N, C-alpha and C positions, 0 to 999 in steps of 0.2 A: 450616362451610361456608369457616373462613376455611385450614384444614385442604387440604380439595381444592381453594382457591385455588391452593393455594402447591404442591399434586404437578401439577395444572394447566400453574401456571406451568411449575417447570421435570424435567417431559416436555416438552412445548414445544423449552422450551433447548435439549434431549437432539439434537431432530430438529434444530433450527438445526447444532447439530450433526457432526453425521453428516454431513444432504445437502444444508447451501448451499456451495459448494466457494470453497475459497481456493485459489490458485493453488504457494499453497505446500506444498502437501499434495501434492504432482504429477496429472494429470488421471487419476487412478482416481476417487474424489471425485466428479470433473463425466461418466466414463462410468455408474454406478454410480445419479447423480441423474439425468438424463436416460433411464435403461430407466428405472429407476422411475413418471417424472413426467413428463417429456414428454409420451404421449399426454394425459395429463391436461388439464397445462397449457395446449397445439394448443387442444382441447375448451371453456375457460373461456376461453382469448386470441379466440375466434369473435364473441366479446361483444362486442367491439375491432371498429370501420371504420378498422383504420387499418393501413397500408404499414411495412415494417420492422422487423415488433417481432420485438427477438429473444430467442430460446431458449436461450442458453446461461448463461439465470440468474445474467449480472451484474452488478454493483453497478447498484445503483433502478434496473435493468426492470423491466417489466414478470411479466415472465417467471421474479423473482425476488418480486415482492412475492405474484403467484397464490402462488408454493409458499414460501412462511411462514403464506398465507393456509388449504390442509391442512392445513400441518401443526401450524393452531392448528388446525384441524375433528380430526385425527385425534387427538391430546392430548384433547380432550377426550370422543373418545371411550374414548382408554383412560383417564382420570380415572373414569370411568362404573366401567367395566368392574371397575376395582380399588376392595376393597370392604378388603380387610384391611393389615394392618400400613404406613399409609400411612405413618408415622413415621419409620420403618426406611426404607421407598425413599425417602421424600426426601432424607434423611440421603446416600446413596448419590451420588443425581443429586447434587443442590448437593455434590460430592468430585469427579464429572466436569466437571459445571462451571467450577468454581474449578481446575481444573490448566486446563481450556480457555482461563483466561482467562491463565493463571500463561504462558500458550504462547506465547497473541498476544500479549501486553505485550515476552515474552523477544522473540516476532521481529523483530515491531518497531522492538525498541532498538535489534539487533542489528545491523538494518537502516538504521538512523540514526548509530551509534556508526560504523559503517566505507563511512556517505556512500555508499549503496548506493536509499535511499528517498528524501532531500534531498541531489542530486543537482549536479552541479557544470555549469550550465545551458551551454548547447549556444549554436553561434557564432552560430548563424540566429536566435535565440531577445536573445541582447547586439546584436543590433542592428538590430532590431524596436524602432520608436517606444512608450513604453508607454504607450501608450493603446491600443495597437493589441493591445493586449494579453489576452488576455481575464483574468479574472478569476481563475481554476483555474493558469494555466501563468503570472498575475504573480506570485502568491502562492510555487507550487510552485520557482518562479524565483528571489529571495528569500530564500528559507530555503537553499537549496543555496550561495551564494554566504558564508552562516558555517557555517565548519565546529565554530569553537569552541562556539555554541549548538543545532546538528546532537548529536553529540557532548553535551551535556547534556542532551537530552529524552530523548535516545540512554539512557543512565547511572540516567536520572531510571524513565524506564520499566523498563528491565531489570532494577535491586533492585525495582522493586515486582512483579515476575513473579516474583523469588524473594521472597520476600514473603508471596506468596500460597500455593507449593504449602508450605510448612511451619502446621501450625493454628495453636501459639502469636502464631504474628506475622501471621496470613492479615487480623485485626481491621485492622491498621493497615494492609496491605496495600490491604483492600476504602478504605478511608478518601480516601488518593492516589489508587485506581486509579476514583475517585470525578471527583476534579479531573482527571486526564489527561483520564478519556471526553466529560466536561458539557465539556472546550478544544479535541479532538479534535470533536465535532458542532456543539461553535460553531466553531468554523474549515466543517468538510463545508457546514455552513448558510449563513453568510457568505459563503465562496467557492464554495459554488455545486460544492464538488467531488463526483464524484459512487458519494460509498461514505454517503450519509448516514440511508441502512434501517439498514446496519452498522455504525457505530457509534451507531446508537438503540441497535437488538437488543445489542451487549457492554456496554450503561450499565444499560441492564437487569436483561440479568443483574447486573449489580455491585451495585444496587439486591432483586435477591433476596436475593445471596447477606449482605448486613447487614438482613435481615428482624426475624431476633434480636436487632439488635442497639441499633438504632432507636429506642428507648425508654428507650436506657440513654443512648447521645447527644442526644437530647432530654433529661432529667434535671442532666442534665452540665449542660450546657454554654451551657442556652437557661433553667431551672429553679435553674441551680446548688446541685446537690441533690449530697450523696459519691453516689458508684455505686461498683457493683463491675465488672467484667467479667468471666461465668467461665467461662475455657475450656473449651468441649464435650470428655469424656471419653474419652477410647479408645471406640471397642468392640472387644470378641470376636475380633469377626474381622479389624477391620482390624489388630491387637495381632502376627494368626496371623503366623511369619510367609515366606506364597507371599505375602501379602496385600499384605507391608513390598513381598518382593522382584521382587511384579507395582510398587506404583506409582513404586521405584526402574528399575527395568525403564521405567518407559513416562519421568519427568521425561528420564534419561536416550537413548532412540530422538530426547523432543521436542529438546534438547540441539544431539548432531546431527543432527536438520533440520532445525533455525535452519544451524547452521555449516558446511556438506559443501559450500551452493552456493557457499562463498569458499572454502573450503579447495578445489576442482573444478580452479579455476582461481587460489589464489592472491593472491584479491585481497582486505586489509583494508583500501583506503582509496580508494572511487573517484574521487579524482578528480585519482589520482597515477597510477592503471592505465592503462595501452596505450591507444594509440588505433588505429584504420584504418589505414592510410595513405594521404594526405591529406585526412586528417580536418581542418576549419579554415574558414579565413575568407581568401577569396580578391577582390578586390578586381580590376572592371573598371580594366586600362590605355587604351582606346577613349573616349575622352569622351562621342560621339558612338550608342556602342553602345546596344541596347535595354537590356542587361546590368548591369545596376550591380555587383554579389557573386555569385558564388555558394562557397554553405556546402556542406562534405560532412558528413554527420551518422553517427556511433558504428552506426547499422544500417544506413547501407547508403541511404541514402537525400542524392542530390542534389536543393537546393534552387537555386533559382533567384530574386535577386533584383534586382524592372526598378526604373525611376526612379521609381513613385511607390507605391516599396516592397511592390506586389505580390507574390507566391509563387504560382514551380511548382516542386512537387516529383515526384522521380521517382524506382520503388528504383534500385536498379544494383548488376551484380556483374564483377567483372575477368573476360577473355575470358583462353585461353590466354596467349597473346602476349604478356600486360599491358603491350599499348599500345592495350588502347583500353574503353570502358567499354560494358556492351548493359543501359539504357537503359531500364524498364516504364512506365508510366501505369496510373492506377485503369483503363483497360481494354481493359490486358494488351496491349497495343499495344510494342512493343523497335522501337527503331533503336541501332546502332552509334554510339557520339564516341569518334574519337579524340581522343589527348591524349596531349603529351608534357611532366615536368614537372624542370628545371632545379633541381634544390640547391644546389646555389652561391649560383643568385642567386634565391630562392623567387620563379621565375616557372615560368605552370603558364602551356599553351595546349594550348584545346580546338579539334574540329572536329565543328561540326553541319554534319549537309551540306553542305560545303564551306565553311560561315559561320566566319569565324574567331573565335574571341575569345582575344587573352592579357589575360593579370589575374597576379597577383603577392600572392604569401601573406602573411594582416596578423599578427600579435603577437594574437593574442583576448585570452590571459591579461590579457597588461600593460591591459585595460582596465579604470576604474576600477571598477565595481562589484566584485572579484577583487579586488585592490590588496588586504596580507593586512592595515589601517590599524588603530591600535587607541592614542586618543590619550587618555591621565587629562587632561589640561588639557585646556580652551578654546580658548589662549593659540596650542594648537601645533599645530591647525585652520588648516589655507593653501584 
Protein backbone atom coordinates (compact mmCIF):
# COMPACT_ATOMS: atom_id res chain seq x y z
CA UNK A 1 0.00 0.00 0.00
CA UNK A 2 2.83 2.37 0.90
CA UNK A 3 4.63 1.68 -2.37
CA UNK A 4 1.42 2.35 -4.32
CA UNK A 5 0.90 5.66 -2.55
CA UNK A 6 4.49 6.71 -3.24
CA UNK A 7 4.10 5.71 -6.88
CA UNK A 8 0.88 7.75 -7.06
CA UNK A 9 2.66 10.77 -5.56
CA UNK A 10 5.60 10.39 -7.94
CA UNK A 11 3.38 10.22 -11.03
CA UNK A 12 1.34 13.19 -9.79
CA UNK A 13 4.47 15.31 -9.37
CA UNK A 14 5.69 14.35 -12.85
CA UNK A 15 2.38 15.46 -14.34
CA UNK A 16 2.67 18.74 -12.43
CA UNK A 17 6.18 19.21 -13.83
CA UNK A 18 4.96 18.53 -17.36
CA UNK A 19 1.74 20.51 -17.43
CA UNK A 20 1.77 23.35 -14.88
CA UNK A 21 3.11 26.22 -17.02
CA UNK A 22 6.10 28.19 -15.76
CA UNK A 23 6.89 31.40 -17.60
CA UNK A 24 10.63 30.74 -17.68
CA UNK A 25 10.01 27.58 -19.74
CA UNK A 26 8.63 29.75 -22.54
CA UNK A 27 5.21 29.46 -24.17
CA UNK A 28 5.45 25.82 -25.32
CA UNK A 29 4.40 24.34 -21.98
CA UNK A 30 1.31 26.55 -21.81
CA UNK A 31 0.35 25.73 -25.42
CA UNK A 32 0.57 21.97 -24.75
CA UNK A 33 -1.39 22.25 -21.49
CA UNK A 34 -4.05 24.39 -23.13
CA UNK A 35 -4.39 21.95 -26.04
CA UNK A 36 -4.75 18.91 -23.78
CA UNK A 37 -6.76 20.25 -20.86
CA UNK A 38 -8.58 23.44 -21.85
CA UNK A 39 -11.76 21.67 -22.95
CA UNK A 40 -11.88 19.44 -19.89
CA UNK A 41 -11.17 22.37 -17.60
CA UNK A 42 -13.95 24.46 -19.16
CA UNK A 43 -16.34 21.57 -18.68
CA UNK A 44 -15.56 21.45 -14.96
CA UNK A 45 -15.61 25.25 -14.74
CA UNK A 46 -19.20 25.28 -15.97
CA UNK A 47 -20.08 24.09 -12.46
CA UNK A 48 -18.93 27.45 -11.08
CA UNK A 49 -21.46 30.24 -11.48
CA UNK A 50 -18.99 33.09 -11.58
CA UNK A 51 -17.66 35.50 -14.20
CA UNK A 52 -14.11 36.18 -15.37
CA UNK A 53 -12.77 32.72 -14.56
CA UNK A 54 -9.25 32.51 -15.95
CA UNK A 55 -8.34 29.63 -18.26
CA UNK A 56 -4.62 30.34 -18.31
CA UNK A 57 -3.64 27.96 -15.46
CA UNK A 58 -1.95 30.84 -13.67
CA UNK A 59 -1.02 30.80 -10.00
CA UNK A 60 -3.90 30.16 -7.58
CA UNK A 61 -6.51 30.30 -10.33
CA UNK A 62 -9.50 27.96 -10.38
CA UNK A 63 -8.20 26.53 -13.66
CA UNK A 64 -4.88 25.61 -12.00
CA UNK A 65 -6.70 23.97 -9.10
CA UNK A 66 -8.81 21.93 -11.53
CA UNK A 67 -5.72 21.02 -13.56
CA UNK A 68 -4.15 19.59 -10.42
CA UNK A 69 -7.33 17.64 -9.67
CA UNK A 70 -7.20 16.20 -13.18
CA UNK A 71 -3.54 15.29 -12.65
CA UNK A 72 -4.47 13.51 -9.41
CA UNK A 73 -7.14 11.51 -11.24
CA UNK A 74 -4.72 10.57 -14.02
CA UNK A 75 -2.10 9.62 -11.43
CA UNK A 76 -4.54 7.25 -9.74
CA UNK A 77 -5.33 5.61 -13.09
CA UNK A 78 -1.66 5.20 -14.02
CA UNK A 79 -0.87 3.82 -10.56
CA UNK A 80 -3.52 1.11 -10.92
CA UNK A 81 -2.20 0.23 -14.39
CA UNK A 82 1.40 -0.27 -13.21
CA UNK A 83 1.76 -3.64 -11.49
CA UNK A 84 5.45 -4.51 -11.57
CA UNK A 85 8.80 -2.81 -10.98
CA UNK A 86 7.29 -0.15 -8.71
CA UNK A 87 10.60 0.42 -6.96
CA UNK A 88 12.54 0.96 -10.18
CA UNK A 89 9.93 3.33 -11.61
CA UNK A 90 9.73 5.24 -8.33
CA UNK A 91 13.50 5.64 -8.33
CA UNK A 92 13.48 7.41 -11.71
CA UNK A 93 10.44 9.51 -10.79
CA UNK A 94 12.28 10.78 -7.71
CA UNK A 95 15.32 11.60 -9.82
CA UNK A 96 13.24 13.76 -12.18
CA UNK A 97 11.49 15.52 -9.28
CA UNK A 98 14.86 16.23 -7.63
CA UNK A 99 16.25 17.78 -10.82
CA UNK A 100 13.08 19.85 -11.23
CA UNK A 101 13.37 21.22 -7.70
CA UNK A 102 17.04 21.95 -8.33
CA UNK A 103 16.17 23.92 -11.44
CA UNK A 104 13.41 25.90 -9.69
CA UNK A 105 15.72 26.79 -6.80
CA UNK A 106 18.60 27.78 -9.09
CA UNK A 107 16.26 29.83 -11.30
CA UNK A 108 14.67 31.76 -8.45
CA UNK A 109 18.02 32.00 -6.70
CA UNK A 110 19.66 33.83 -9.59
CA UNK A 111 16.52 35.96 -10.01
CA UNK A 112 17.18 37.22 -6.49
CA UNK A 113 20.94 37.60 -6.98
CA UNK A 114 20.38 39.72 -10.10
CA UNK A 115 17.51 41.64 -8.40
CA UNK A 116 14.99 40.48 -10.99
CA UNK A 117 12.50 39.03 -8.51
CA UNK A 118 12.71 41.54 -5.66
CA UNK A 119 13.30 44.52 -7.92
CA UNK A 120 13.67 48.17 -6.98
CA UNK A 121 10.24 49.66 -6.18
CA UNK A 122 8.78 51.83 -8.90
CA UNK A 123 8.40 55.58 -8.18
CA UNK A 124 4.59 55.35 -7.94
CA UNK A 125 4.96 52.72 -5.20
CA UNK A 126 7.46 54.82 -3.27
CA UNK A 127 5.13 57.83 -3.30
CA UNK A 128 2.09 55.80 -2.22
CA UNK A 129 1.11 55.95 1.44
CA UNK A 130 2.09 52.85 3.43
CA UNK A 131 -1.48 52.09 4.44
CA UNK A 132 -2.77 52.28 0.87
CA UNK A 133 -0.56 49.47 -0.41
CA UNK A 134 -1.80 45.89 -0.68
CA UNK A 135 0.08 43.43 1.50
CA UNK A 136 1.67 41.55 -1.39
CA UNK A 137 2.97 44.75 -3.03
CA UNK A 138 4.13 46.00 0.36
CA UNK A 139 6.16 42.83 0.98
CA UNK A 140 7.59 42.75 -2.54
CA UNK A 141 8.57 46.41 -2.43
CA UNK A 142 10.18 46.15 0.99
CA UNK A 143 12.28 43.19 -0.12
CA UNK A 144 13.27 45.15 -3.22
CA UNK A 145 14.86 47.91 -1.15
CA UNK A 146 17.53 45.56 0.26
CA UNK A 147 20.13 44.26 -2.18
CA UNK A 148 22.04 42.47 0.58
CA UNK A 149 19.03 40.46 1.75
CA UNK A 150 17.94 39.61 -1.79
CA UNK A 151 21.42 38.40 -2.74
CA UNK A 152 21.69 36.40 0.51
CA UNK A 153 18.40 34.62 -0.21
CA UNK A 154 19.46 34.05 -3.80
CA UNK A 155 22.80 32.49 -2.87
CA UNK A 156 21.07 30.22 -0.33
CA UNK A 157 18.55 28.98 -2.89
CA UNK A 158 21.15 28.58 -5.64
CA UNK A 159 23.53 26.55 -3.47
CA UNK A 160 20.63 24.40 -2.27
CA UNK A 161 19.67 23.73 -5.88
CA UNK A 162 23.18 22.56 -6.74
CA UNK A 163 23.19 20.31 -3.65
CA UNK A 164 20.11 18.55 -5.04
CA UNK A 165 21.81 17.66 -8.32
CA UNK A 166 24.44 15.41 -6.72
CA UNK A 167 23.16 12.33 -4.86
CA UNK A 168 25.84 12.52 -2.16
CA UNK A 169 24.67 15.97 -1.09
CA UNK A 170 20.98 15.56 -1.90
CA UNK A 171 19.79 14.84 1.65
CA UNK A 172 21.44 18.01 2.94
CA UNK A 173 19.96 19.92 0.02
CA UNK A 174 16.50 18.54 0.74
CA UNK A 175 16.70 19.59 4.39
CA UNK A 176 17.57 23.11 3.27
CA UNK A 177 14.74 22.90 0.72
CA UNK A 178 12.21 22.08 3.45
CA UNK A 179 13.21 25.25 5.26
CA UNK A 180 13.18 27.36 2.09
CA UNK A 181 9.81 26.17 0.78
CA UNK A 182 8.20 26.32 4.24
CA UNK A 183 9.33 29.94 4.50
CA UNK A 184 8.09 30.70 0.97
CA UNK A 185 4.70 29.12 1.69
CA UNK A 186 4.38 31.06 4.95
CA UNK A 187 5.17 34.33 3.15
CA UNK A 188 2.66 33.57 0.39
CA UNK A 189 -0.06 32.76 2.93
CA UNK A 190 0.76 35.65 5.25
CA UNK A 191 0.99 38.31 2.55
CA UNK A 192 -1.65 36.87 0.20
CA UNK A 193 0.81 36.32 -2.66
CA UNK A 194 -0.72 34.33 -5.50
CA UNK A 195 1.62 31.36 -5.65
CA UNK A 196 0.28 29.57 -2.58
CA UNK A 197 -0.75 26.38 -4.36
CA UNK A 198 2.45 26.08 -6.37
CA UNK A 199 4.71 26.70 -3.35
CA UNK A 200 2.73 24.10 -1.37
CA UNK A 201 3.31 21.54 -4.14
CA UNK A 202 7.05 22.32 -4.12
CA UNK A 203 7.11 21.65 -0.37
CA UNK A 204 5.25 18.36 -0.89
CA UNK A 205 7.80 17.36 -3.55
CA UNK A 206 10.59 17.94 -1.05
CA UNK A 207 8.84 15.86 1.64
CA UNK A 208 8.28 13.13 -0.96
CA UNK A 209 11.98 12.99 -1.82
CA UNK A 210 12.89 12.73 1.88
CA UNK A 211 10.56 9.82 2.56
CA UNK A 212 13.45 7.36 3.07
CA UNK A 213 15.21 9.66 5.55
CA UNK A 214 12.38 10.80 7.84
CA UNK A 215 12.70 7.88 10.27
CA UNK A 216 16.48 8.24 10.46
CA UNK A 217 16.21 11.98 11.02
CA UNK A 218 13.61 11.42 13.75
CA UNK A 219 15.85 8.87 15.48
CA UNK A 220 18.84 11.22 15.31
CA UNK A 221 17.28 14.56 16.28
CA UNK A 222 14.43 13.47 18.59
CA UNK A 223 15.43 10.10 20.05
CA UNK A 224 19.16 10.96 20.06
CA UNK A 225 20.02 7.59 18.54
CA UNK A 226 23.18 6.93 16.62
CA UNK A 227 22.16 6.69 12.98
CA UNK A 228 23.78 6.54 9.59
CA UNK A 229 22.33 7.81 6.34
CA UNK A 230 22.70 5.24 3.60
CA UNK A 231 23.83 6.61 0.26
CA UNK A 232 21.69 5.09 -2.45
CA UNK A 233 23.87 3.14 -4.84
CA UNK A 234 23.74 4.08 -8.48
CA UNK A 235 21.96 1.56 -10.65
CA UNK A 236 23.59 0.04 -13.70
CA UNK A 237 21.46 2.30 -15.89
CA UNK A 238 22.57 5.43 -14.02
CA UNK A 239 26.22 4.45 -14.44
CA UNK A 240 25.79 4.08 -18.18
CA UNK A 241 27.62 6.84 -20.11
CA UNK A 242 24.44 7.67 -22.05
CA UNK A 243 22.48 8.32 -18.84
CA UNK A 244 25.32 10.38 -17.39
CA UNK A 245 25.55 12.41 -20.60
CA UNK A 246 21.77 12.89 -20.66
CA UNK A 247 21.70 14.13 -17.06
CA UNK A 248 24.65 16.43 -17.74
CA UNK A 249 22.95 17.80 -20.86
CA UNK A 250 19.72 18.40 -18.95
CA UNK A 251 21.56 20.22 -16.17
CA UNK A 252 23.45 22.32 -18.71
CA UNK A 253 20.28 23.25 -20.59
CA UNK A 254 18.57 24.23 -17.34
CA UNK A 255 21.45 26.49 -16.35
CA UNK A 256 21.44 27.99 -19.85
CA UNK A 257 17.69 28.64 -19.52
CA UNK A 258 18.37 30.42 -16.22
CA UNK A 259 21.07 32.70 -17.63
CA UNK A 260 19.69 33.29 -21.12
CA UNK A 261 17.31 36.18 -20.22
CA UNK A 262 20.14 38.03 -18.46
CA UNK A 263 22.67 37.37 -21.21
CA UNK A 264 20.26 38.61 -23.89
CA UNK A 265 20.05 42.08 -22.35
CA UNK A 266 23.28 42.07 -20.29
CA UNK A 267 21.31 42.75 -17.12
CA UNK A 268 23.04 41.32 -14.05
CA UNK A 269 21.82 43.93 -11.58
CA UNK A 270 18.31 45.17 -12.26
CA UNK A 271 18.71 48.02 -9.77
CA UNK A 272 21.23 49.71 -12.05
CA UNK A 273 19.78 48.55 -15.39
CA UNK A 274 18.79 51.35 -17.76
CA UNK A 275 15.24 52.65 -17.51
CA UNK A 276 13.10 54.08 -20.32
CA UNK A 277 13.12 57.76 -21.23
CA UNK A 278 11.06 59.87 -18.80
CA UNK A 279 11.04 57.07 -16.22
CA UNK A 280 10.56 58.51 -12.74
CA UNK A 281 8.40 60.85 -10.65
CA UNK A 282 7.31 64.35 -11.67
CA UNK A 283 5.67 66.77 -9.23
CA UNK A 284 3.10 69.28 -10.43
CA UNK A 285 4.19 72.93 -10.16
CA UNK A 286 0.59 74.16 -10.20
CA UNK A 287 -0.86 74.12 -6.69
CA UNK A 288 -4.39 74.33 -8.10
CA UNK A 289 -3.96 71.34 -10.40
CA UNK A 290 -6.03 68.22 -9.74
CA UNK A 291 -2.91 66.17 -10.55
CA UNK A 292 -0.28 66.12 -7.82
CA UNK A 293 2.26 63.70 -9.33
CA UNK A 294 2.91 62.09 -12.69
CA UNK A 295 4.80 58.79 -12.69
CA UNK A 296 6.36 56.98 -15.63
CA UNK A 297 6.57 53.23 -15.03
CA UNK A 298 9.30 51.13 -16.64
CA UNK A 299 6.66 48.94 -18.33
CA UNK A 300 5.40 51.92 -20.38
CA UNK A 301 2.65 53.12 -18.09
CA UNK A 302 1.92 56.72 -17.15
CA UNK A 303 0.29 57.04 -13.73
CA UNK A 304 -1.45 60.18 -12.46
CA UNK A 305 -1.89 60.79 -8.72
CA UNK A 306 -4.49 63.35 -7.64
CA UNK A 307 -4.66 65.44 -4.45
CA UNK A 308 -6.53 62.58 -2.70
CA UNK A 309 -3.80 60.06 -3.57
CA UNK A 310 -6.02 58.31 -6.09
CA UNK A 311 -4.41 56.88 -9.21
CA UNK A 312 -5.27 56.77 -12.90
CA UNK A 313 -3.01 54.80 -15.21
CA UNK A 314 -2.65 54.47 -18.97
CA UNK A 315 -0.40 52.43 -21.19
CA UNK A 316 1.63 54.69 -23.44
CA UNK A 317 3.79 54.58 -26.54
CA UNK A 318 5.84 57.40 -28.03
CA UNK A 319 4.89 58.40 -31.55
CA UNK A 320 7.42 58.57 -34.37
CA UNK A 321 7.95 62.32 -33.94
CA UNK A 322 9.08 61.90 -30.35
CA UNK A 323 6.94 64.88 -29.33
CA UNK A 324 3.79 63.16 -28.13
CA UNK A 325 2.67 60.11 -26.21
CA UNK A 326 -0.20 57.89 -27.27
CA UNK A 327 -2.15 56.99 -24.13
CA UNK A 328 -4.52 54.03 -24.04
CA UNK A 329 -6.96 53.23 -21.23
CA UNK A 330 -8.33 49.81 -20.27
CA UNK A 331 -11.23 50.21 -22.68
CA UNK A 332 -8.88 50.67 -25.63
CA UNK A 333 -9.60 54.39 -25.99
CA UNK A 334 -6.54 56.28 -27.21
CA UNK A 335 -5.53 59.93 -27.06
CA UNK A 336 -2.44 61.97 -27.84
CA UNK A 337 -0.61 63.91 -25.15
CA UNK A 338 2.04 66.32 -26.34
CA UNK A 339 5.05 66.80 -24.10
CA UNK A 340 8.15 68.94 -23.84
CA UNK A 341 11.06 67.97 -21.59
CA UNK A 342 13.79 70.42 -20.54
CA UNK A 343 16.64 68.23 -19.42
CA UNK A 344 18.66 71.13 -17.99
CA UNK A 345 15.97 72.09 -15.48
CA UNK A 346 14.30 68.64 -15.28
CA UNK A 347 11.00 70.24 -16.29
CA UNK A 348 8.28 68.28 -18.09
CA UNK A 349 5.27 69.94 -19.70
CA UNK A 350 2.29 67.80 -20.70
CA UNK A 351 -0.62 68.93 -22.86
CA UNK A 352 -3.82 67.00 -22.08
CA UNK A 353 -6.25 68.23 -24.77
CA UNK A 354 -5.39 71.86 -24.06
CA UNK A 355 -4.92 71.40 -20.31
CA UNK A 356 -1.29 72.25 -19.66
CA UNK A 357 0.42 70.49 -16.77
CA UNK A 358 3.89 71.68 -15.78
CA UNK A 359 5.93 69.32 -13.61
CA UNK A 360 9.42 68.99 -12.20
CA UNK A 361 11.30 65.70 -12.01
CA UNK A 362 11.97 64.40 -8.48
CA UNK A 363 15.08 62.55 -7.35
CA UNK A 364 13.15 59.51 -6.15
CA UNK A 365 16.30 57.45 -5.63
CA UNK A 366 17.21 59.75 -2.73
CA UNK A 367 14.15 58.72 -0.74
CA UNK A 368 14.79 57.21 2.70
CA UNK A 369 13.68 53.71 1.69
CA UNK A 370 16.41 53.54 -0.97
CA UNK A 371 19.30 54.99 1.02
CA UNK A 372 22.11 52.41 1.41
CA UNK A 373 22.19 52.92 5.17
CA UNK A 374 23.97 50.58 7.58
CA UNK A 375 24.54 51.28 11.27
CA UNK A 376 26.79 49.07 13.35
CA UNK A 377 26.03 51.02 16.53
CA UNK A 378 22.69 52.47 17.56
CA UNK A 379 24.39 55.76 18.42
CA UNK A 380 25.07 56.25 14.71
CA UNK A 381 21.36 56.30 13.85
CA UNK A 382 20.15 59.84 13.17
